[in-house]
C-alpha positions as CSV (number, residue, x, y, z in Angstrom):
1,M,160.6,79.7,3.6
2,K,157.7,78.7,1.8
3,K,158.0,81.6,0.1
4,A,161.9,81.1,-0.5
5,L,160.7,78.0,-2.2
6,S,158.1,78.8,-4.3
7,V,160.9,81.7,-5.8
8,I,163.1,79.1,-6.5
9,A,160.1,76.8,-8.2
10,V,159.3,80.0,-10.3
11,A,162.7,80.7,-11.3
12,A,163.2,77.0,-12.1
13,L,160.4,77.3,-14.2
14,A,160.8,80.3,-16.1
15,G,164.2,78.5,-17.1
16,V,162.9,75.2,-18.6
17,L,160.7,77.1,-20.6
18,F,163.0,80.0,-21.5
19,L,166.0,76.9,-23.0
20,S,162.9,74.7,-24.4
21,L,162.3,78.1,-26.4
22,Y,165.5,79.1,-26.9
23,R,166.4,75.6,-27.8
24,S,163.2,75.5,-30.5
25,K,165.1,78.6,-32.6
26,L,169.0,76.8,-32.3
27,P,168.9,76.2,-36.1
28,G,171.3,73.3,-36.2
29,G,170.4,71.2,-33.3
30,D,173.0,69.4,-31.5
31,S,174.0,65.6,-31.4
32,F,172.6,65.2,-27.5
33,D,168.9,66.4,-28.7
34,N,168.7,65.7,-32.3
35,Y,166.6,68.5,-33.0
36,G,164.5,66.9,-29.4
37,T,160.9,67.5,-30.2
38,A,159.8,65.3,-32.1
39,T,160.4,61.3,-30.1
40,W,159.9,58.5,-30.2
41,T,158.3,54.9,-28.6
42,P,159.9,51.7,-28.7
43,R,158.0,50.4,-31.7
44,V,159.1,53.3,-33.6
45,S,162.2,51.9,-32.4
46,E,162.1,48.7,-33.7
47,L,160.5,49.4,-36.5
48,A,163.5,51.6,-37.7
49,N,165.9,49.0,-36.3
50,E,163.8,46.2,-38.7
51,I,163.8,48.3,-41.7
52,C,167.5,49.0,-42.1
53,K,168.6,45.7,-40.8
54,G,171.4,45.2,-43.3
55,A,172.2,48.6,-43.7
56,E,175.5,50.0,-42.8
57,T,175.4,53.7,-43.9
58,D,173.6,56.3,-42.5
59,R,172.9,56.7,-46.2
60,E,171.8,53.4,-46.6
61,K,169.5,53.8,-43.2
62,A,168.0,57.2,-44.2
63,E,167.3,55.9,-47.8
64,A,166.0,52.8,-46.4
65,L,163.8,54.9,-44.4
66,Y,162.5,57.2,-47.0
67,N,161.4,54.4,-49.3
68,W,159.7,52.3,-46.4
69,V,158.0,55.9,-45.5
70,I,156.6,56.9,-49.2
71,S,155.2,52.9,-49.6
72,E,153.7,52.6,-46.7
73,I,152.2,55.9,-45.8
74,E,149.8,57.6,-47.8
75,Y,148.5,61.2,-47.9
76,D,145.4,61.5,-46.1
77,E,143.3,64.3,-48.5
78,E,140.5,63.9,-45.9
79,F,142.5,64.9,-42.8
80,E,141.3,68.2,-40.6
81,T,144.3,70.0,-41.1
82,A,143.6,72.6,-38.8
83,Y,144.0,70.3,-35.6
84,Q,147.5,68.9,-36.5
85,H,149.2,67.2,-33.5
86,F,151.8,64.8,-33.7
87,D,151.6,61.6,-33.0
88,A,153.8,58.7,-34.9
89,D,152.0,56.0,-33.1
90,R,148.8,57.0,-35.3
91,T,150.2,57.7,-38.4
92,L,152.1,54.1,-38.1
93,D,148.4,52.7,-37.1
94,T,146.6,54.6,-39.9
95,R,149.3,54.0,-42.5
96,K,148.2,58.3,-43.2
97,G,149.1,61.2,-42.5
98,I,149.1,65.1,-43.9
99,C,152.5,66.8,-44.6
100,F,153.8,67.7,-41.0
101,D,152.6,63.6,-39.3
102,I,154.4,62.5,-42.8
103,S,157.8,64.8,-42.0
104,N,157.8,64.0,-38.1
105,L,157.5,60.0,-38.5
106,Y,160.6,60.3,-41.0
107,A,162.4,62.7,-38.3
108,V,161.6,60.0,-35.4
109,L,162.3,57.5,-37.5
110,C,165.9,58.8,-38.5
111,R,166.4,60.2,-35.1
112,S,165.5,56.2,-33.6
113,Q,169.0,55.5,-35.6
114,N,170.8,58.6,-34.4
115,I,170.7,60.2,-38.1
116,R,170.2,64.1,-37.6
117,C,166.9,64.7,-39.3
118,A,165.3,68.1,-39.3
119,V,161.3,69.0,-39.6
120,L,160.7,72.2,-41.4
121,D,157.4,74.3,-41.4
122,G,157.3,77.3,-43.7
123,Y,154.8,78.3,-47.0
124,K,155.1,78.6,-50.8
125,R,157.1,81.2,-51.7
126,T,154.3,82.1,-54.7
127,D,151.4,81.8,-52.0
128,A,152.2,82.3,-48.3
129,K,148.5,80.6,-47.3
130,M,150.1,77.1,-48.7
131,K,151.6,75.9,-45.3
132,H,153.8,72.5,-45.7
133,S,156.8,70.6,-43.7
134,W,159.2,68.5,-44.3
135,N,162.6,67.3,-44.0
136,R,166.7,68.1,-44.4
137,V,168.2,64.7,-43.0
138,C,172.2,65.0,-42.2
139,I,174.3,62.5,-44.5
140,E,178.0,62.5,-43.6
141,G,177.6,66.2,-42.5
142,V,175.7,67.5,-45.7
143,W,172.3,68.4,-44.8
144,F,169.3,66.8,-47.8
145,N,166.0,68.3,-48.5
146,L,163.2,65.6,-48.4
147,D,159.7,66.1,-49.0
148,L,158.1,62.4,-48.4
149,S,154.6,63.8,-48.3
150,Y,154.9,65.3,-52.0
151,D,156.8,61.8,-52.6
152,T,154.0,59.8,-51.7
153,A,151.2,61.3,-53.4
154,R,154.0,61.3,-56.5
155,R,155.0,57.5,-56.4
156,A,151.1,56.7,-56.1
157,K,150.4,58.2,-59.0
158,G,153.4,56.9,-60.7
159,K,155.2,59.9,-61.5
160,S,158.7,61.1,-60.5
161,L,160.2,61.8,-57.0
162,Y,161.7,64.6,-55.6
163,G,164.6,62.2,-53.8
164,F,167.0,63.6,-51.9
165,L,168.2,67.4,-52.6
166,E,171.4,68.6,-51.4
167,V,171.4,71.9,-50.1
168,G,174.7,71.8,-48.5
169,N,176.4,72.0,-44.6
170,D,173.7,74.0,-43.3
171,C,170.6,72.4,-42.2
172,T,169.1,76.9,-42.0
173,A,170.1,77.1,-45.7
174,E,167.2,79.2,-48.0
175,D,164.7,76.9,-49.8
176,D,163.8,77.8,-53.4
177,D,160.7,76.8,-53.1
178,F,159.2,77.7,-50.0
179,V,159.5,80.0,-47.0
180,I,161.3,78.1,-43.8
181,T,158.9,79.7,-40.9
182,R,160.6,77.0,-38.4
183,I,162.7,74.0,-38.2
184,Y,162.6,71.7,-35.1
């Protein structure tokens, strides 16, 4: 009996691992998990509700969240990039982060409002050593590229912003500047 339970436990664990790996490779996610890898806390949800107060459409909410992030979070030039980990509350506490932190914060803010948002990892087409993370957000069935860490730095210098760049109805569409290595 113990052996049968052990086999069942191992099979269940293998199934969970397979499903998590398989789902992380699904390019479009689904409405149930909304890409599911970065989750939000009640604090993040309350903040998103406050930021989106008065916004009626997903576009208004996505833009309100974008404007809040690029005005309230600064790019952390001194962060040790070798130790990336995602913690939305830490990013909110410090009001700083690198592209990974900023992209994940935007994703969980959107997801808490039931707006589909993906984080993309990749590297610059002209320099494979330059790793980067950015977002794609889905508004009314259309996906838009957003580079909030880029816009955070540009806004601080008074320069023009990248903003929302339409990529079409496919979240996995190739990017002109970056090779996409992961979508989550």
